N, CA, C and O atoms as a MOPAC input file, in Angstrom:
PM7 MOZYME 1SCF
protein

 N    -63.23000 1   108.90800 1   -22.21500 1
 C    -63.54100 1   107.92200 1   -23.21400 1
 C    -63.59900 1   106.50300 1   -22.65200 1
 O    -64.33100 1   105.68700 1   -23.21100 1
 N    -62.87900 1   106.15200 1   -21.58400 1
 C    -62.99900 1   104.79300 1   -21.05000 1
 C    -64.42900 1   104.42700 1   -20.67300 1
 O    -64.83000 1   103.27300 1   -20.83200 1
 N    -65.20500 1   105.38600 1   -20.17600 1
 C    -66.59200 1   105.10700 1   -19.80500 1
 C    -67.39600 1   104.76800 1   -21.05800 1
 O    -68.17800 1   103.81700 1   -21.05100 1
 N    -67.21200 1   105.52900 1   -22.12500 1
 C    -67.90800 1   105.26400 1   -23.37600 1
 C    -67.54500 1   103.87900 1   -23.89700 1
 O    -68.42900 1   103.14100 1   -24.33200 1
 N    -66.29000 1   103.51500 1   -23.86400 1
 C    -65.84900 1   102.20400 1   -24.34100 1
 C    -66.47600 1   101.09300 1   -23.51100 1
 O    -66.86600 1   100.06300 1   -24.05900 1
 N    -66.57900 1   101.28100 1   -22.21400 1
 C    -67.23600 1   100.28900 1   -21.35500 1
 C    -68.71700 1   100.14700 1   -21.71000 1
 O    -69.24400 1    99.03500 1   -21.72800 1
 N    -69.38500 1   101.25600 1   -21.99000 1
 C    -70.79700 1   101.22100 1   -22.36400 1
 C    -70.99300 1   100.47400 1   -23.68200 1
 O    -71.89500 1    99.64300 1   -23.79600 1
 N    -70.15800 1   100.76200 1   -24.67200 1
 C    -70.25800 1   100.08600 1   -25.96600 1
 C    -69.98300 1    98.59900 1   -25.79600 1
 O    -70.71000 1    97.76900 1   -26.34100 1
 N    -68.95200 1    98.26000 1   -25.05200 1
 C    -68.60000 1    96.86200 1   -24.81300 1
 C    -69.74900 1    96.11300 1   -24.14600 1
 O    -70.04700 1    94.97700 1   -24.51300 1
 N    -70.38300 1    96.73700 1   -23.18400 1
 C    -71.50500 1    96.11900 1   -22.47100 1
 C    -72.69300 1    95.90000 1   -23.40700 1
 O    -73.33300 1    94.85000 1   -23.35800 1
 N    -72.99300 1    96.88300 1   -24.25700 1
 C    -74.10100 1    96.74300 1   -25.20100 1
 C    -73.82600 1    95.63700 1   -26.21200 1
 O    -74.73100 1    94.87700 1   -26.55900 1
 N    -72.58800 1    95.53800 1   -26.68900 1
 C    -72.23300 1    94.49100 1   -27.64700 1
 C    -72.34500 1    93.12300 1   -26.99200 1
 O    -72.86300 1    92.18200 1   -27.59300 1
 N    -71.86200 1    93.01300 1   -25.77000 1
 C    -71.88800 1    91.73700 1   -25.05200 1
 C    -73.30400 1    91.19700 1   -24.87500 1
 O    -73.50600 1    89.98300 1   -24.85700 1
 N    -74.27300 1    92.08200 1   -24.74500 1
 C    -75.64800 1    91.65400 1   -24.46800 1
 C    -76.59600 1    91.83700 1   -25.65200 1
 O    -77.80500 1    91.66500 1   -25.50100 1
 N    -76.07000 1    92.18000 1   -26.81900 1
 C    -76.91700 1    92.34700 1   -27.99900 1
 C    -77.45400 1    90.98300 1   -28.43300 1
 O    -76.67900 1    90.03300 1   -28.54400 1
 N    -78.77400 1    90.86100 1   -28.68300 1
 C    -79.36900 1    89.55600 1   -29.01200 1
 C    -78.73400 1    88.85200 1   -30.21100 1
 O    -78.62200 1    87.62600 1   -30.21400 1
 N    -78.32300 1    89.59800 1   -31.21700 1
 C    -77.73200 1    88.97100 1   -32.40000 1
 C    -76.26500 1    88.58900 1   -32.18800 1
 O    -75.72800 1    87.77900 1   -32.94400 1
 N    -75.61600 1    89.15500 1   -31.18100 1
 C    -74.19400 1    88.89800 1   -30.97000 1
 C    -73.91800 1    88.04500 1   -29.74200 1
 O    -72.76300 1    87.71000 1   -29.48000 1
 N    -74.93300 1    87.68900 1   -28.99400 1
 C    -74.74100 1    86.98700 1   -27.73100 1
 C    -74.08300 1    85.61400 1   -27.92900 1
 O    -73.42900 1    85.09800 1   -27.02300 1
 N    -74.26300 1    85.02900 1   -29.12600 1
 C    -73.67400 1    83.72200 1   -29.38800 1
 C    -72.35100 1    83.80900 1   -30.15400 1
 O    -71.81700 1    82.78100 1   -30.57000 1
 N    -71.82600 1    84.99100 1   -30.34400 1
 C    -70.54400 1    85.15500 1   -31.03300 1
 C    -69.43100 1    84.52700 1   -30.20200 1
 O    -69.49700 1    84.50200 1   -28.97300 1
 N    -68.40800 1    84.01900 1   -30.88700 1
 C    -67.25200 1    83.44700 1   -30.18700 1
 C    -66.46000 1    84.52600 1   -29.47300 1
 O    -65.98500 1    84.32800 1   -28.35500 1
 N    -66.32200 1    85.66200 1   -30.12400 1
 C    -65.52200 1    86.74200 1   -29.54700 1
 C    -65.80200 1    88.01300 1   -30.34000 1
 O    -66.39900 1    87.95200 1   -31.41400 1
 N    -65.37900 1    89.15400 1   -29.82500 1
 C    -65.46900 1    90.39500 1   -30.57100 1
 C    -64.29100 1    91.27900 1   -30.21800 1
 O    -63.67300 1    91.13400 1   -29.16400 1
 N    -63.99800 1    92.18600 1   -31.10900 1
 C    -62.87200 1    93.09900 1   -30.93300 1
 C    -63.36000 1    94.50700 1   -31.23200 1
 O    -64.00500 1    94.73600 1   -32.25500 1
 N    -63.06100 1    95.44200 1   -30.35700 1
 C    -63.44400 1    96.83800 1   -30.55100 1
 C    -62.17500 1    97.66000 1   -30.67400 1
 O    -61.27700 1    97.56300 1   -29.83700 1
 N    -62.10300 1    98.47300 1   -31.72400 1
 C    -60.97600 1    99.38800 1   -31.92100 1
 C    -61.51400 1   100.80900 1   -31.85700 1
 O    -62.55300 1   101.11600 1   -32.44200 1
 N    -60.80500 1   101.66800 1   -31.14800 1
 C    -61.24100 1   103.05100 1   -30.97900 1
 C    -60.08200 1   103.98800 1   -31.28400 1
 O    -58.94400 1   103.74700 1   -30.88300 1
 N    -60.39200 1   105.04800 1   -31.99200 1
 C    -59.39100 1   106.07500 1   -32.28000 1
 C    -60.06300 1   107.43100 1   -32.12700 1
 O    -61.18500 1   107.62300 1   -32.59700 1
 N    -59.40300 1   108.35500 1   -31.48900 1
 C    -59.94100 1   109.70800 1   -31.39000 1
 C    -58.82000 1   110.70800 1   -31.62300 1
 O    -57.64600 1   110.40400 1   -31.41100 1
 N    -59.19200 1   111.88600 1   -32.05400 1
 C    -58.19800 1   112.93700 1   -32.24800 1
 C    -58.81100 1   114.29500 1   -31.92800 1
 O    -60.02500 1   114.48800 1   -31.99200 1
 N    -57.95400 1   115.20200 1   -31.59200 1
 C    -58.35500 1   116.57900 1   -31.31200 1
 C    -57.25300 1   117.48400 1   -31.84400 1
 O    -56.07500 1   117.25800 1   -31.56800 1
 N    -57.62500 1   118.49700 1   -32.59800 1
 C    -56.64400 1   119.46300 1   -33.08000 1
 C    -57.21400 1   120.86800 1   -32.92000 1
 O    -58.42600 1   121.07900 1   -32.97900 1
 N    -56.33200 1   121.79700 1   -32.72100 1
 C    -56.73300 1   123.19500 1   -32.56400 1
 C    -55.71000 1   124.07700 1   -33.26800 1
 O    -54.52200 1   123.75700 1   -33.30100 1
 N    -56.17100 1   125.17200 1   -33.82200 1
 C    -55.25500 1   126.11500 1   -34.45900 1
 C    -55.76600 1   127.53500 1   -34.22500 1
 O    -56.94600 1   127.75500 1   -33.95400 1
 N    -54.86500 1   128.46700 1   -34.33400 1
 C    -55.25300 1   129.87200 1   -34.18100 1
 C    -54.54600 1   130.69700 1   -35.25300 1
 O    -53.46900 1   130.33500 1   -35.72700 1
 N    -55.16600 1   131.80200 1   -35.62200 1
 C    -54.60500 1   132.69000 1   -36.63600 1
 C    -54.44600 1   134.07500 1   -36.02400 1
 O    -55.35000 1   134.60000 1   -35.37500 1
 N    -53.26700 1   134.64900 1   -36.25000 1
 C    -52.96900 1   135.97100 1   -35.69900 1
 C    -52.67400 1   136.93700 1   -36.84100 1
 O    -52.14400 1   136.55600 1   -37.88400 1
 N    -53.03000 1   138.19200 1   -36.61300 1
 C    -52.72600 1   139.24500 1   -37.57600 1
 C    -52.27400 1   140.46300 1   -36.78600 1
 O    -52.99900 1   140.97200 1   -35.93100 1
 N    -51.07900 1   140.91600 1   -37.08300 1
 C    -50.48800 1   142.05600 1   -36.37400 1
 C    -50.46700 1   141.81300 1   -34.86700 1
 O    -50.72200 1   142.72500 1   -34.08000 1
 N    -50.16600 1   140.58900 1   -34.47600 1
 C    -50.06800 1   140.26600 1   -33.06300 1
 C    -51.39800 1   140.04600 1   -32.36900 1
 O    -51.42500 1   139.75200 1   -31.17400 1
 N    -52.49500 1   140.18100 1   -33.08600 1
 C    -53.82400 1   140.00900 1   -32.50700 1
 C    -54.42500 1   138.68200 1   -32.96700 1
 O    -54.28400 1   138.29400 1   -34.12700 1
 N    -55.08100 1   138.00800 1   -32.06600 1
 C    -55.77900 1   136.77200 1   -32.39300 1
 C    -57.01800 1   137.11400 1   -33.21700 1
 O    -57.86500 1   137.89000 1   -32.77600 1
 N    -57.12400 1   136.53000 1   -34.41900 1
 C    -58.28100 1   136.83300 1   -35.27200 1
 C    -59.18100 1   135.61100 1   -35.46900 1
 O    -60.35200 1   135.76700 1   -35.81500 1
 N    -58.66700 1   134.41300 1   -35.26000 1
 C    -59.52000 1   133.23200 1   -35.44200 1
 C    -58.93300 1   132.03500 1   -34.70200 1
 O    -57.71700 1   131.85700 1   -34.63300 1
 N    -59.82600 1   131.22600 1   -34.15500 1
 C    -59.43800 1   129.96600 1   -33.52200 1
 C    -60.36100 1   128.87100 1   -34.06800 1
 O    -61.56700 1   129.07500 1   -34.20500 1
 N    -59.78900 1   127.73200 1   -34.37000 1
 C    -60.59800 1   126.60400 1   -34.82000 1
 C    -60.22300 1   125.36600 1   -34.02600 1
 O    -59.10100 1   125.23500 1   -33.53600 1
 N    -61.17900 1   124.46900 1   -33.91100 1
 C    -60.97400 1   123.24100 1   -33.15900 1
 C    -61.69000 1   122.11200 1   -33.88800 1
 O    -62.76800 1   122.31500 1   -34.44600 1
 N    -61.09600 1   120.92800 1   -33.88400 1
 C    -61.68800 1   119.78100 1   -34.56100 1
 C    -61.50000 1   118.54300 1   -33.69200 1
 O    -60.41100 1   118.30000 1   -33.17400 1
 N    -62.56500 1   117.76400 1   -33.53700 1
 C    -62.49400 1   116.50800 1   -32.80700 1
 C    -63.08700 1   115.41000 1   -33.67400 1
 O    -64.04400 1   115.63400 1   -34.41500 1
 N    -62.50800 1   114.23200 1   -33.57400 1
 C    -63.03000 1   113.10000 1   -34.32000 1
 C    -62.99600 1   111.84300 1   -33.48000 1
 O    -62.15700 1   111.69400 1   -32.59100 1
 N    -63.91400 1   110.94000 1   -33.77000 1
 C    -64.01900 1   109.70000 1   -33.02000 1
 C    -64.35500 1   108.59600 1   -34.01000 1
 O    -65.26300 1   108.74500 1   -34.82700 1
 N    -63.62700 1   107.49100 1   -33.93900 1
 C    -63.82700 1   106.38100 1   -34.85700 1
 C    -63.89300 1   105.10200 1   -34.04600 1
 O    -63.05700 1   104.87700 1   -33.17000 1
 N    -64.87300 1   104.26900 1   -34.32800 1
 C    -65.03600 1   103.01100 1   -33.60500 1
 C    -65.27200 1   101.90300 1   -34.62700 1
 O    -66.07000 1   102.05700 1   -35.55200 1
 N    -64.57000 1   100.78400 1   -34.44800 1
 C    -64.73200 1    99.63900 1   -35.33400 1
 C    -65.03700 1    98.41600 1   -34.48500 1
 O    -64.41900 1    98.20500 1   -33.44100 1
 N    -65.99000 1    97.61400 1   -34.93400 1
 C    -66.37900 1    96.39700 1   -34.22600 1
 C    -66.16400 1    95.20800 1   -35.14800 1
 O    -66.66400 1    95.19000 1   -36.27300 1
 N    -65.42000 1    94.21300 1   -34.67400 1
 C    -65.17400 1    92.98500 1   -35.44300 1
 C    -65.71900 1    91.83900 1   -34.60300 1
 O    -65.32700 1    91.66400 1   -33.45000 1
 N    -66.62300 1    91.06200 1   -35.18600 1
 C    -67.27700 1    89.96500 1   -34.47300 1
 C    -66.82500 1    88.64500 1   -35.07900 1
 O    -66.76000 1    88.51500 1   -36.30100 1
 N    -66.50900 1    87.65400 1   -34.22900 1
 C    -66.09600 1    86.32500 1   -34.69100 1
 C    -67.19600 1    85.31500 1   -34.41000 1
 O    -67.65000 1    85.16400 1   -33.27500 1
 N    -67.61500 1    84.62500 1   -35.46400 1
 C    -68.53700 1    83.50500 1   -35.38500 1
 C    -67.80400 1    82.29000 1   -35.92900 1
 O    -67.25400 1    82.32800 1   -37.03000 1
 N    -67.80000 1    81.22400 1   -35.16400 1
 C    -67.09400 1    79.99700 1   -35.56700 1
 C    -65.64600 1    80.29500 1   -35.93200 1
 O    -65.10300 1    79.74700 1   -36.89100 1
 N    -65.02700 1    81.18600 1   -35.13500 1
 C    -63.62000 1    81.58100 1   -35.26600 1
 C    -63.30700 1    82.30300 1   -36.56700 1
 O    -62.14000 1    82.39200 1   -36.95000 1
 N    -64.31800 1    82.82000 1   -37.25700 1
 C    -64.10600 1    83.57900 1   -38.48900 1
 C    -64.92500 1    84.86500 1   -38.39600 1
 O    -65.97100 1    84.88000 1   -37.74700 1
 N    -64.46500 1    85.94600 1   -39.03500 1
 C    -65.25000 1    87.18300 1   -38.99800 1
 C    -66.64000 1    86.95200 1   -39.57200 1
 O    -66.80600 1    86.24800 1   -40.56800 1
 N    -67.62500 1    87.55000 1   -38.93300 1
 C    -68.98300 1    87.37500 1   -39.43400 1
 C    -69.93300 1    88.38500 1   -38.85700 1
 O    -71.12000 1    88.37200 1   -39.18100 1

């Protein structure tokens, strides 16, 4: 994920509409969960879930904008 965050940061830094922003803040959250179900000692099902959340806050004239 650090590579992805660097790519997003680079794109934001050079975006034409954001190039004059005072500052920006990127928040990232990800999760991964897995579960399995057994019946009579035998594996009958496995599930997996992944999520990714990204938030971008841009400051213009020291205020969100």
